[in-house]
C-alpha positions as CSV (number, residue, x, y, z in Angstrom):
1,X,117.4,220.1,86.9
2,X,121.0,220.4,87.7
3,X,120.4,218.3,90.7
4,X,118.9,215.6,88.6
5,X,121.9,215.7,86.2
6,X,124.3,215.4,89.1
7,X,122.5,212.4,90.6
8,X,122.3,210.6,87.2
9,X,126.0,211.1,86.7
10,X,126.8,209.7,90.1
11,X,124.6,206.6,89.4
12,X,126.6,205.7,86.3
13,X,129.1,203.0,87.4
14,X,132.6,203.7,86.6
15,X,134.4,200.7,85.3
16,X,138.2,200.5,85.6
17,X,139.7,198.8,82.6
18,X,143.1,197.4,83.3
19,X,145.7,199.0,81.1
20,X,147.9,195.8,80.9
21,X,146.6,192.3,80.4
22,X,149.0,190.6,82.8
23,X,148.3,187.3,84.5
24,X,147.5,187.4,88.2
25,X,150.4,186.7,90.6
26,X,151.2,183.2,91.5
27,X,149.5,181.8,94.6
28,X,151.8,181.4,97.5
29,X,150.3,180.0,100.7
30,X,151.1,182.0,103.8
31,X,153.3,180.1,106.2
32,X,152.3,180.1,109.8
33,X,155.2,179.7,112.2
34,X,154.9,176.6,114.4
35,X,155.4,178.7,117.5
36,X,152.3,180.9,116.7
37,X,150.2,177.8,115.9
38,X,151.2,176.1,119.2
39,X,150.6,179.3,121.3
40,X,147.2,179.7,119.6
41,X,146.2,176.1,120.3
42,X,147.3,176.4,124.0
43,X,145.2,179.6,124.3
44,X,142.2,177.8,122.7
45,X,142.6,174.9,125.1
46,X,142.9,177.2,128.1
47,X,139.7,179.2,127.0
48,X,137.7,176.0,126.6
49,X,138.9,174.7,130.0
50,X,137.9,178.0,131.6
51,X,134.5,177.9,129.8
52,X,133.6,174.4,131.2
53,X,131.6,174.6,134.5
54,X,133.0,173.1,137.6
55,X,131.1,169.9,138.1
56,X,132.1,169.6,141.8
57,X,131.0,173.1,142.8
58,X,133.8,175.5,143.7
59,X,136.7,173.0,143.4
60,X,139.7,174.9,142.1
61,X,141.4,173.5,139.1
62,X,144.9,172.3,139.9
63,X,147.5,174.7,138.4
64,X,150.3,172.1,137.9
65,X,148.3,170.4,135.1
66,X,148.1,173.7,133.2
67,X,151.9,174.1,133.7
68,X,152.4,170.6,132.5
69,X,150.2,171.2,129.5
70,X,152.1,174.3,128.6
71,X,155.5,172.6,129.1
72,X,154.3,169.7,126.9
73,X,153.3,172.1,124.2
74,X,156.6,173.9,124.3
75,X,158.4,170.6,124.2
76,X,156.4,169.6,121.1
77,X,157.3,172.9,119.5
78,X,161.0,172.2,120.1
79,X,160.6,168.7,118.8
80,X,158.6,169.9,115.7
81,X,161.3,172.5,115.0
82,X,164.0,169.8,115.3
83,X,162.1,167.5,113.0
84,X,161.6,170.2,110.4
85,X,165.3,171.1,110.5
86,X,166.2,167.4,110.3
87,X,163.4,166.4,108.0
88,X,163.6,169.2,105.5
89,X,163.5,167.1,102.4
90,X,166.5,164.8,103.0
91,X,168.3,162.9,100.3
92,X,168.1,159.2,101.4
93,X,169.9,156.4,99.8
94,X,170.0,152.7,100.7
95,X,172.8,150.6,99.3
96,X,172.5,146.9,99.7
97,X,175.5,144.8,98.6
98,X,174.9,141.9,100.9
99,X,175.5,138.4,99.7
100,X,173.1,135.7,100.9
101,X,174.0,132.1,100.1
102,X,171.6,129.3,101.1
103,X,171.5,125.5,100.6
104,X,174.6,123.3,100.1
105,X,177.6,123.1,97.8
106,X,177.5,126.5,96.2
107,X,180.5,128.2,94.7
108,X,180.3,132.0,94.7
109,X,183.1,134.1,93.0
110,X,183.4,137.7,94.3
111,X,185.6,140.3,92.6
112,X,185.6,142.3,95.8
113,X,184.2,141.9,99.3
114,X,180.7,143.3,100.0
115,X,182.2,146.0,102.1
116,X,184.5,147.1,99.3
117,X,181.6,147.2,96.9
118,X,179.4,149.2,99.2
119,X,182.3,151.6,99.9
120,X,182.9,152.1,96.1
121,X,179.2,152.7,95.5
122,X,178.9,155.2,98.3
123,X,181.9,157.1,97.1
124,X,180.5,157.2,93.6
125,X,177.1,158.5,94.9
126,X,178.7,161.2,97.0
127,X,180.9,162.3,94.1
128,X,177.9,162.4,91.8
129,X,175.9,164.5,94.3
130,X,178.9,166.8,94.8
131,X,179.3,167.3,91.0
132,X,175.5,167.7,90.5
133,X,175.2,170.3,93.2
134,X,177.7,172.5,91.5
135,X,175.1,173.4,89.0
136,X,175.6,170.9,86.2
137,X,172.7,168.6,87.0
138,X,170.6,170.9,89.2
139,X,170.4,168.8,92.3
140,X,169.4,171.3,95.0
141,X,171.5,170.8,98.1
142,X,169.7,173.4,100.1
143,X,166.0,173.6,101.0
144,X,163.6,176.5,100.4
145,X,164.7,178.2,103.6
146,X,168.4,178.0,102.7
147,X,169.3,175.2,105.1
148,X,171.5,172.4,103.8
149,X,169.6,169.2,103.1
150,X,170.6,166.2,105.1
151,X,172.2,163.3,103.3
152,X,171.3,159.8,104.7
153,X,173.2,156.8,103.3
154,X,172.4,153.4,104.7
155,X,174.8,150.6,103.7
156,X,174.2,146.9,104.1
157,X,177.3,144.9,103.2
158,X,176.7,141.7,105.0
159,X,177.7,138.1,104.1
160,X,175.2,135.4,105.1
161,X,175.9,131.8,104.4
162,X,173.5,129.0,105.3
163,X,174.3,125.3,104.4
164,X,177.3,123.1,104.1
165,X,180.0,122.8,101.4
166,X,179.7,126.4,100.3
167,X,182.8,128.2,98.9
168,X,183.0,132.0,98.6
169,X,186.1,133.7,97.4
170,X,188.0,135.6,94.8
171,X,188.7,134.4,91.3
172,X,192.0,132.8,92.3
173,X,190.4,130.8,95.1
174,X,187.5,129.6,93.0
175,X,189.8,128.8,90.0
176,X,192.1,126.7,92.3
177,X,189.1,124.9,93.7
178,X,187.7,124.1,90.3
179,X,191.1,122.8,89.1
180,X,191.4,120.7,92.2
181,X,187.9,119.3,91.8
182,X,188.4,118.7,88.1
183,X,191.8,117.0,88.8
184,X,190.2,114.7,91.4
185,X,187.2,113.9,89.1
186,X,189.7,113.1,86.3
187,X,191.6,110.8,88.6
188,X,188.3,109.1,89.6
189,X,187.4,108.7,85.9
190,X,190.8,107.3,85.1
191,X,190.6,104.8,88.0
192,X,187.1,103.7,86.7
193,X,188.4,103.3,83.2
194,X,191.4,101.2,84.4
195,X,189.2,99.0,86.5
196,X,186.6,98.5,83.8
197,X,188.8,96.7,81.2
198,X,190.1,94.2,83.8
199,X,186.6,93.4,84.8
200,X,185.6,92.7,81.2
201,X,188.3,90.1,80.7
């Protein structure tokens, strides 16, 4: 009977009740280094090549192709590593302060040249990123591996003019042009007024 009691006790499932009701740990995917993946792929390709029967009988497979394949794979590993270091979540900005003037007889007043405007904008952006990275705004300037994030700023500050009679300049240049045109139009109007009474008589 004691044997029956021992077997009945061992058949009872023992349930472990957790003492703390804590949530499970956060899921973090395992990172596989690029070099391990590439070596694994090269090994798989080599195994499949070896498993294929020679169609031409006992024709040996040329060894330089395998060396070329291995060197190509190692080159792609280096390229991938360079791309990941260069492409690790860059901060990219495109600043376009170009001025495009088309058609004829346009007057465009610029307070500054497009290059000066682009330079001022780029300085403001860099200053904002510098101030934000110090912890005030929380702009992360390093990636998850601790490498600095690249900053790409593209500036287009061109001046494209198509047509005739277009005037582009500062406030003084445009003001002088408007006064000159206004003065010549007033003279034309005065000449027309002087001519019209004589014609009426």
